C-alpha positions as CSV (number, residue, x, y, z in Angstrom):
1,M,23.4,9.4,-16.9
2,N,22.4,6.4,-14.7
3,Q,19.6,5.5,-17.2
4,Q,22.0,5.6,-20.1
5,K,24.5,3.4,-18.2
6,Q,21.6,1.0,-17.4
7,R,20.6,0.7,-21.0
8,K,24.1,-0.2,-22.1
9,E,24.5,-3.1,-19.7
10,P,23.9,-6.5,-21.2
11,V,20.8,-8.2,-19.9
12,P,21.7,-11.7,-18.7
13,E,19.5,-14.6,-19.7
14,T,18.0,-16.9,-17.0
15,Q,15.7,-19.9,-16.9
16,G,13.9,-18.3,-13.9
17,I,11.0,-15.8,-13.7
18,V,12.1,-12.2,-14.2
19,I,9.9,-9.5,-12.6
20,T,10.1,-6.3,-14.7
21,R,7.6,-3.9,-13.1
22,A,9.8,-2.5,-10.3
23,W,7.4,0.2,-9.3
24,R,4.5,-2.2,-8.9
25,Y,6.7,-4.7,-7.0
26,D,7.9,-1.9,-4.7
27,L,4.3,-0.7,-4.1
28,L,3.2,-4.2,-3.3
29,L,6.0,-4.6,-0.7
30,W,5.2,-1.2,0.8
31,V,1.5,-1.9,1.1
32,G,2.3,-5.4,2.5
33,N,4.6,-3.9,5.1
34,L,2.1,-1.3,6.1
35,L,-0.8,-3.7,6.4
36,S,1.3,-6.1,8.4
37,G,2.3,-3.5,10.9
38,G,5.9,-3.5,9.7
39,K,6.4,-7.3,9.7
40,L,8.0,-7.3,6.3
41,Q,10.7,-4.9,7.4
42,A,11.1,-7.0,10.6
43,L,11.6,-10.1,8.4
44,R,14.5,-8.4,6.6
45,H,16.1,-7.7,10.0
46,M,15.4,-11.4,11.0
47,T,17.2,-12.5,7.8
48,A,20.2,-10.3,8.6
49,D,20.2,-11.6,12.2
50,L,20.2,-15.2,11.0
51,A,23.1,-14.5,8.6
52,E,25.1,-13.1,11.6
53,L,26.4,-10.2,9.5
54,H,29.5,-8.4,10.9
55,P,31.2,-5.1,10.1
56,G,33.8,-5.5,7.3
57,E,32.2,-8.6,5.7
58,T,31.3,-9.1,2.0
59,V,27.7,-9.9,1.6
60,L,25.8,-10.9,-1.6
61,D,22.0,-10.6,-2.0
62,V,20.9,-12.9,-4.8
63,G,17.7,-11.7,-6.5
64,C,18.0,-8.4,-4.7
65,G,14.9,-6.9,-6.3
66,T,14.7,-3.2,-5.5
67,G,17.3,-3.4,-2.8
68,A,15.4,-3.3,0.5
69,L,17.2,-6.2,2.2
70,A,20.6,-5.0,0.8
71,L,20.1,-1.6,2.6
72,V,19.3,-3.4,5.9
73,S,22.4,-5.6,5.4
74,K,24.6,-2.7,4.6
75,E,23.8,-1.2,7.9
76,R,25.2,-4.3,9.6
77,I,28.5,-4.6,7.7
78,G,29.2,-0.8,7.8
79,A,31.4,1.4,5.8
80,T,34.2,-1.2,5.8
81,G,31.9,-4.0,4.4
82,R,31.1,-4.6,0.8
83,M,27.4,-5.1,-0.1
84,L,26.6,-6.8,-3.4
85,G,23.3,-7.2,-5.1
86,I,22.3,-9.0,-8.3
87,D,19.0,-9.3,-10.2
88,P,18.2,-10.2,-13.8
89,S,15.8,-7.3,-14.1
90,P,17.2,-4.0,-15.4
91,Q,14.2,-2.2,-13.9
92,M,14.8,-3.7,-10.4
93,I,18.5,-2.8,-10.5
94,A,17.7,0.7,-11.6
95,C,15.3,1.1,-8.7
96,A,17.8,-0.4,-6.2
97,R,20.6,1.9,-7.3
98,H,18.3,4.9,-6.9
99,K,17.4,3.8,-3.4
100,A,21.1,3.3,-2.4
101,E,22.0,6.7,-3.8
102,R,19.1,8.3,-2.0
103,A,20.2,6.6,1.3
104,K,23.8,7.5,0.6
105,Q,24.9,3.9,0.8
106,A,27.7,2.4,-1.3
107,I,26.1,-0.8,-2.6
108,D,27.2,-2.6,-5.7
109,F,24.0,-3.5,-7.5
110,Q,24.5,-5.1,-10.9
111,L,22.6,-7.3,-13.4
112,G,23.3,-11.0,-12.8
113,V,21.7,-14.4,-12.5
114,I,22.0,-17.1,-9.9
115,E,23.2,-19.7,-12.4
116,H,26.3,-17.7,-13.2
117,L,27.2,-15.5,-10.3
118,P,29.6,-12.8,-11.5
119,F,32.0,-13.1,-8.6
120,P,35.3,-14.9,-7.9
121,D,35.5,-18.1,-5.9
122,Q,35.5,-17.7,-2.1
123,S,34.8,-14.0,-2.3
124,C,31.8,-13.7,0.0
125,D,31.3,-14.1,3.7
126,A,27.5,-14.5,3.5
127,V,24.9,-14.9,0.7
128,L,21.2,-14.1,1.1
129,A,18.4,-15.4,-1.2
130,T,15.0,-14.2,-0.1
131,M,11.6,-14.8,-1.8
132,M,13.3,-15.8,-5.1
133,M,13.8,-19.6,-5.0
134,H,10.2,-20.2,-5.8
135,Q,10.8,-18.4,-9.1
136,L,13.3,-21.0,-10.3
137,P,12.8,-24.5,-11.7
138,D,14.2,-27.2,-9.5
139,D,17.3,-27.9,-11.6
140,L,18.1,-24.2,-11.5
141,K,17.8,-24.2,-7.7
142,R,20.4,-26.8,-7.5
143,Q,22.7,-25.0,-9.9
144,G,22.2,-21.8,-8.1
145,L,23.1,-23.3,-4.7
146,C,26.3,-24.7,-6.2
147,E,27.1,-21.3,-7.4
148,I,26.5,-19.8,-4.0
149,A,28.8,-22.5,-2.5
150,R,31.4,-21.5,-5.0
151,V,31.5,-17.8,-4.1
152,L,31.3,-18.4,-0.4
153,K,34.4,-18.5,1.7
154,P,35.0,-21.6,3.8
155,G,32.6,-21.3,6.8
156,G,30.5,-18.7,4.9
157,R,26.8,-18.6,5.6
158,V,23.8,-18.7,3.3
159,V,20.3,-17.8,4.3
160,V,17.3,-18.8,2.2
161,V,13.9,-17.3,2.9
162,D,10.8,-18.4,0.9
163,T,7.2,-19.6,1.0
164,K,5.8,-22.8,2.4
165,L,3.7,-24.4,-0.3
166,R,3.7,-28.1,0.5
167,D,0.1,-28.2,1.8
168,M,-1.1,-26.7,-1.5
169,R,1.1,-28.9,-3.6
170,Q,-0.3,-32.0,-2.0
171,S,-3.9,-30.8,-2.6
172,Q,-5.6,-31.3,-6.0
173,S,-6.4,-27.6,-6.4
174,A,-4.3,-25.5,-8.8
175,P,-2.0,-22.9,-7.3
176,P,-2.7,-19.2,-7.7
177,A,-1.0,-17.6,-10.7
178,H,1.2,-15.5,-8.4
179,T,3.0,-18.5,-6.9
180,L,4.9,-18.7,-10.2
181,L,7.0,-21.9,-10.3
182,W,6.3,-24.1,-7.3
183,E,8.0,-27.4,-7.9
184,S,9.8,-27.1,-4.5
185,C,9.4,-24.8,-1.5
186,I,11.3,-23.8,1.6
187,Q,10.8,-27.2,3.2
188,D,12.9,-28.7,0.4
189,Q,15.8,-26.4,0.8
190,P,17.6,-28.4,3.6
191,Q,18.0,-31.4,1.3
192,L,19.0,-29.2,-1.7
193,L,21.6,-27.4,0.5
194,K,23.0,-30.7,1.7
195,E,23.3,-31.9,-1.9
196,A,25.2,-28.7,-2.7
197,G,27.7,-29.5,0.0
198,F,26.5,-27.3,2.8
199,S,26.5,-28.3,6.5
200,Q,25.1,-27.0,9.8
201,I,21.7,-26.7,8.2
202,E,19.0,-25.3,10.4
203,T,15.4,-24.1,9.8
204,R,13.6,-21.2,11.5
205,E,9.9,-20.4,11.8
206,T,8.9,-16.7,11.1
207,R,5.2,-16.7,11.9
208,F,4.9,-14.3,9.0
209,H,2.4,-14.6,6.2
210,F,2.6,-12.8,2.9
211,R,-0.2,-12.9,0.3
212,G,-1.6,-15.9,2.1
213,F,1.5,-17.9,2.3
214,E,3.6,-18.7,5.4
215,I,7.3,-17.7,5.2
216,G,10.1,-20.0,6.4
217,M,13.9,-19.6,6.7
218,V,16.9,-21.9,6.3
219,R,20.5,-21.2,7.3
220,A,23.5,-23.3,6.3
221,C,27.3,-23.0,6.3
222,K,29.9,-23.9,3.6
223,S,31.9,-26.8,4.9
């Protein structure tokens, strides 16, 4: 039944990279978490901590993948909170829904893209965007952050987590294929957030490395 429902859903178009092999993606994350001694799961909890999630809030995970961060966030906002997750990949959404069902958590996973968030203005208390901005061209990053600002309530928080690629970008060597699009990186997010109208912008170090890249975090509030 769920597979039939999934096939009938219209697949949104996006200018960003879409990862379709959910099982391979999930396996990569599982192995990465295992080899790092649980640091990947710890990073998810750090993200939820930085977003200051509270019971009863509405939280959106943009580019939710297979739903691991959404499950952690749902624990923070509780039964009275509403957890939303969007991803342009039908395979990712199918896997995320399966995880939520298995965990007996009510999470609204749906197909969607950052350039056209399918939610009303000022409907979210917090928005999370982890390990997905590097998959977007710079123009789409700006458009996406404006969309995030639109759906956030006044004073709402956004947390962006992504790779630090500046040292590589300044070198003359070509980036590995798995870096995907790399016009900007986490260090550029504060300026992009400022341009989108956010304030109280702060950066955090994680001391976490994934596939050879250091991970950084940025938090901001909607004015």
